[in-house]
C-alpha positions in Angstrom: 60.1 14.7 -50.6 62.2 11.8 -49.3 60.3 12.2 -45.7 57.0 11.8 -47.3 57.7 8.8 -49.9 59.1 6.9 -46.6 56.3 7.5 -44.3 54.0 6.6 -47.3 56.0 3.6 -48.0 55.1 2.7 -44.1 51.7 3.0 -43.7 51.1 0.9 -47.1 53.1 -2.1 -45.6 50.9 -1.5 -42.4 48.0 -1.9 -44.7 49.3 -4.9 -46.2 50.2 -6.3 -42.6 46.9 -5.6 -41.7 44.7 -7.2 -44.8 47.0 -10.0 -44.7 46.2 -11.5 -40.8 43.1 -14.0 -40.4 40.1 -12.9 -38.5 39.3 -16.2 -37.8 42.8 -17.0 -36.5 42.6 -18.3 -33.1 46.4 -16.7 -32.7 45.3 -13.4 -34.3 46.0 -10.6 -32.0 45.2 -6.8 -31.6 46.1 -3.6 -32.9 46.0 -0.7 -30.4 46.8 3.3 -30.1 49.0 4.8 -27.3 49.4 7.7 -26.3 51.6 9.4 -23.0 54.9 11.6 -22.2 57.9 11.4 -23.0 61.2 12.6 -20.4 64.2 13.2 -22.6 67.9 14.0 -21.7 70.1 15.8 -24.6 73.6 14.3 -23.4 76.4 16.5 -24.8 78.4 14.5 -23.1 78.4 11.6 -25.2 79.0 13.5 -28.6 82.2 13.1 -30.3 84.4 14.8 -29.3 82.4 16.0 -25.8 82.7 19.9 -25.1 85.9 21.4 -23.3 83.5 23.0 -21.4 80.7 20.7 -20.1 77.7 21.5 -21.2 75.0 20.9 -17.8 71.4 19.7 -19.6 68.1 19.0 -17.7 65.6 17.0 -19.1 62.8 18.2 -21.0 59.3 16.8 -21.7 57.4 15.6 -24.9 54.4 13.6 -26.0 54.6 10.4 -27.7 51.3 9.2 -29.7 50.9 6.4 -31.9 49.6 3.0 -33.1 50.9 -0.7 -32.9 50.3 -4.1 -34.5 50.6 -7.6 -31.9 51.8 -10.3 -33.8 51.8 -14.1 -31.8 54.8 -15.5 -32.2 55.0 -18.9 -30.1 54.0 -19.4 -26.2 54.3 -16.3 -24.3 56.1 -14.4 -26.8 55.0 -11.7 -29.4 55.9 -9.2 -31.9 55.1 -5.5 -31.5 55.7 -3.4 -34.2 54.9 0.2 -33.7 54.1 3.3 -35.2 54.7 6.8 -33.9 55.1 10.6 -33.6 57.6 11.1 -30.6 58.8 14.6 -28.7 62.1 15.1 -27.6 63.5 18.0 -25.6 65.5 19.6 -23.2 67.7 22.8 -22.2 71.3 23.9 -21.4 70.9 26.2 -18.5 73.6 28.4 -18.6 73.0 29.6 -22.0 68.9 29.2 -21.6 68.8 27.2 -24.6 65.9 24.8 -25.2 65.5 22.2 -28.4 62.9 21.0 -29.3 62.7 17.9 -31.5 59.8 15.9 -33.0 60.2 12.7 -34.7 58.6 9.8 -36.7 59.1 6.9 -34.5 59.2 3.0 -35.7 60.2 1.0 -32.2 60.0 -2.8 -33.2 59.8 -5.0 -30.2 60.1 -8.5 -28.9 57.4 -8.6 -25.9 57.2 -11.6 -23.3 54.4 -12.4 -21.3 56.1 -12.5 -18.2 52.9 -13.3 -15.6 49.2 -13.0 -16.5 49.3 -9.2 -16.5 53.0 -8.4 -17.1 54.5 -8.2 -19.8 58.0 -7.5 -20.8 59.3 -5.5 -23.9 63.0 -4.9 -25.9 63.9 -3.7 -29.3 65.4 -1.2 -31.4 63.5 2.2 -32.3 64.5 4.2 -35.5 63.7 7.8 -35.6 63.4 10.2 -38.7 63.4 13.6 -38.0 60.1 15.6 -38.5 61.3 19.3 -37.4 63.8 21.0 -34.6 63.4 23.9 -32.9 66.3 25.9 -31.0 64.9 28.8 -28.0 67.3 31.1 -26.9 65.6 33.3 -24.0 62.5 32.5 -25.8 63.7 33.5 -29.3 63.1 30.8 -31.6 64.6 29.2 -34.8 63.7 26.6 -36.8 67.0 24.4 -36.9 65.8 21.2 -38.9 68.3 21.9 -41.8 71.0 21.3 -39.0 70.4 18.8 -37.3 70.8 15.1 -38.0 68.2 13.0 -39.5 68.0 9.5 -38.5 68.7 8.0 -35.2 68.3 5.0 -33.8 67.8 3.7 -30.2 67.5 0.4 -28.0 64.7 0.2 -25.8 63.2 -2.0 -22.6 60.1 -1.5 -20.4 57.2 -3.3 -18.9 53.7 -3.1 -19.1 50.8 -3.5 -17.0 47.3 -5.1 -18.5 44.8 -3.4 -16.5 42.1 -4.8 -18.3 41.5 -7.3 -21.5 41.9 -3.5 -23.7 43.7 -1.3 -21.2 47.1 -1.2 -19.9 50.0 1.3 -18.6 53.3 1.3 -20.4 56.5 2.2 -19.2 60.1 2.4 -20.9 64.0 3.3 -21.0 65.0 4.5 -24.1 69.2 5.3 -25.2 70.2 6.4 -28.3 73.3 4.8 -29.8 74.1 6.8 -32.4 75.5 10.4 -32.1 72.9 13.0 -33.3 74.8 16.8 -34.6 73.2 20.1 -34.2 74.4 23.2 -35.7 76.6 23.7 -39.1 79.1 22.0 -40.5 81.7 24.3 -39.5 80.4 24.0 -35.7 78.8 20.6 -34.9 77.8 19.4 -31.2 76.8 16.1 -31.0 74.5 14.1 -28.0 73.4 11.3 -27.6 69.9 11.0 -25.8 67.9 9.1 -22.9 64.2 9.2 -22.7 61.9 7.7 -20.1 58.3 6.8 -21.7 54.9 6.8 -19.8 52.0 5.5 -21.7 49.1 4.4 -21.5 47.4 2.0 -24.3 44.2 0.7 -26.0 43.9 -2.2 -28.0 40.9 -3.4 -30.2 
């Protein structure tokens, strides 16, 4: 229930931001939709405490889809909040265990126009867990209630503007907090890394 209320509040705030914009203001920018792929790494070695026996993990793929709002601040500097559905995944090779975590994500970026078609972005990202699954040897189990619900990350990336409305984006993201998996008596923690490759259409 709390998650649904949070999502509703975000949508209401975005609607207020949209309606507050002056479409006749020459500084008014635009909105956009984005879609792409995530390559994520669940790193148990960065948990607290780290595992006694190292856990070897591999990178996994997922999708990232959402929309954004671009607001001009001054000169070459912009403010760009985003709202996205993002998938994180990773595999523990020794036990053939695959984790898949789905999040509602809110990146909040400052965007700087380095050249005519090249932009740099950086800022924090706040994630709220939607659901989580664990698969061992192909047998899947829902672990949503055994997984830390919130995470915070820092992100930096580059965007290349192919046309006035179409661009490609590459970003690197690093989790700041520890995310716990498992029951209270048997918790494993990790931090995550993620590379995102996306296309964006502005209108």
